[in-house]
N, C-alpha and C positions, 0 to 999 in steps of 0.2 A: 404947573404940570397937570395935565388932564388925566383923570383916572377913568379907565374904561373896564370895569370888572366883568360886565357881561360879555364883551368881546374876548377878554382873556379866557373866560371859561369856555367859550366856544372854540377858541384856538386849541386849548388843552384837550378838549373832546376830540378834535380832529387828529391830534398828534399822538395821543396815548392809546394803548391797547392794540389788538390785532384785527385785521379785517377778516371777513368770512372766508375769503380765498386762502389767506395765510393759515387759518385754522384747519381748513380742509387739507392743505399740503402737509401740515404737521401730522394730522391724523393718518394720512396716507403713508407717510414715512414710518410712523410708529407701527402701523399694521404690517408693513413689509418686514420690518425688523422682527416683529413678533412671529410672523410666519416662518422666518428662518430660524429663530432662536428656540421657540417652544418645542418643535420636534426633537431638536438636539438635546434639550434639557430633559424631555421625557425619556429619551433613549438612555441618557446618562443615569437617570434614576432607576430605570428598569435594569440596567447592567449592574448597578450597585446592589439591588435587591437579589438578583440572580447570583452574583458572586457571594453575597452573604449566605444564601442558602447552601451553596457549594462548600463554603468554609465551615458551616455548621455540620454538614455531612462528614467532611474530613475530620472534624473534631470528634464526632461520634465514633468514627472508625478508630481513631487513636485511643478513645476511651475504652473501646472493646479490647484493643491490643493490651492496654495497661491492666485491665481487669483479668484478662487471660493469664498474663505473666504473674499477676499477684495471687490469683485464686486457685490456679492449677486445676482447671475444670476436668471432671472425670466422666460425668454422664449428663450430656454428651461431652466428649473430650475436647470440644472447641466452643468458642463463643461466636455464633454467626450474626451477621447483620441482615435483618429482615425488613422488607417493605410491605406496607399494608395501607388500608384506609380505616381510620378510626374517627368516629363521630363525623363522618362526611369529609374528612380532610386527609390528604396523603401524609403518611408518617414513615419514619424509619426507626428501628429500635434494635437494641442488643438483646438477643434471645438467650438469656442466661440459663434458663432451664430446658431449652431445646424443644419446647412444645409447639413452636411455630406461631404463637399468639402473644401479644403484649400482656404482661401481668404487672400489677402495681404492688404485689407483695409476694416475693419469692425468698426462699431460704438459701443463702449461699454461705457455706462453711459456718453454719449456725447463726448467721446474721440475716434478719429479714430486711429486704430492700426492694425498691421499685426498679424495674428494668429501665435502663437509660432510654429515653424517648426523644425523638426530634419530630416536630410538626412543621411541615413546610407551609409557610405563610404566603399570602398573595397569590400570584399566578404561577410561581415556580414550583416544579414538581419533577420527580424522576421521569426520564424519557421512557417510552414504551420499549425502545430498542436502541441500539447504537446507530448513529447516523451513517448514511451510506454515500453521501456526496451527491445525491440526486434530488430533484424537486426542491431546490433551495436549501437542502440540508448541508451541513459541513462535512468535510471528509473526516474519517475516523482518525483519532489521535494515534501517533506512532512514536514510541519512545526510542529516540535515536541512540544507537550504540548498544542496545540491549541484546542479550543472547538468549532470548526466549524461544520456546518451542511450542508451536500450535496455539499461539495466543494472539492478542490478549484476551483475558476474561472480561466480560462487559456486563451490561444490565441483566442479561439472561442467566448469569451465573450468581451463585450465592457465596459471598465473601465471608470467611471465618478466620479466627485467630487461634493459634495453638498456645499451649502453656509456655512455649518459648517466645511468644510474641510475634510469630511469623504468620503471614497470610497463607491461606490455602483455599481451594475450590471445594465448597461443601454442597454442590448442586445435587449430588447423589449420596446422601448419608448412608452409612456412617463413614464413607470414604472421604478423606480430606488430606491428600498427599502433601507433605511438607518436606523440603521447600517447594513452593509452587513452581510449575514449569513455565509460568509466564506472569507478567504483571497484570494488574486489574485497572480498568478504566470505567468509571460510572458516570453516565451523562445525565444532566439536568437540562430542561428547557422551560420556556415560559410562553405566555401569550401577551402581546403588546401591539401597539400601533405599528403596522408594517410586519416584516418577517420576524418570526420568533427568535429569541436569543438562545444561545447554547453555552453551557459550562461543563467542565469535566473534572472529576476528582481522580487523580492517579494514585494508585497504591503500588509501590515497587515490591519486588520479591523479598526485599529486606524489611518491608513494613512501613516505609516512609510514605507520607502523603504529600500531594501537591495539587493546587487548584489552578486550572487554566480556563481562559475565556476564548470563545471564537470571535475573531475580529471582523469576520466577513471574508477573510482571505487566508488566515492562518490561526493556529492555536498559540496564544501568548499567555 
């Protein structure tokens, strides 16, 4: 038997590996898949962050509700939710002493505590106003089957909670009629690649909260 090692090596060189054309085809397919998948992935991540911010706001509202029911506020007689900018970042807080500013040390029924504070991270923040359905904005959320009058209350109104744990409109202190004549909807939006996302936090007249996201066609 004749042994031809050199020719065997040459043959393996010709049969193993990929050609340049094959590599270019693979890179092209990968680029096409990435072009399709990456925007969807980024949108999913942005939606998760926006929903997280809305859920945090709903939690802060429920905290204000529980504090009001527990502490029986007197001056002012309610606990409002305030929005502001603190250290350059948008925030929301429970205004326990009613002075309109966040405080890290207030006395409540003889106990010193910090007012509950939420800092909105990333690009999510309270919207300047409720969406109007124009210019790429979603249509306003409507609570089906609700018997509200003259509502709903939105970002231009100040939500507060009474000692009974019920929401009321505290936009013109000291008036805060309870039960509220309508439900509350607070909108959040963000900046992302493409159109901004929208989320909404519903507070019913009974004080329950719910988070919704705009799908591009409906609130879900």
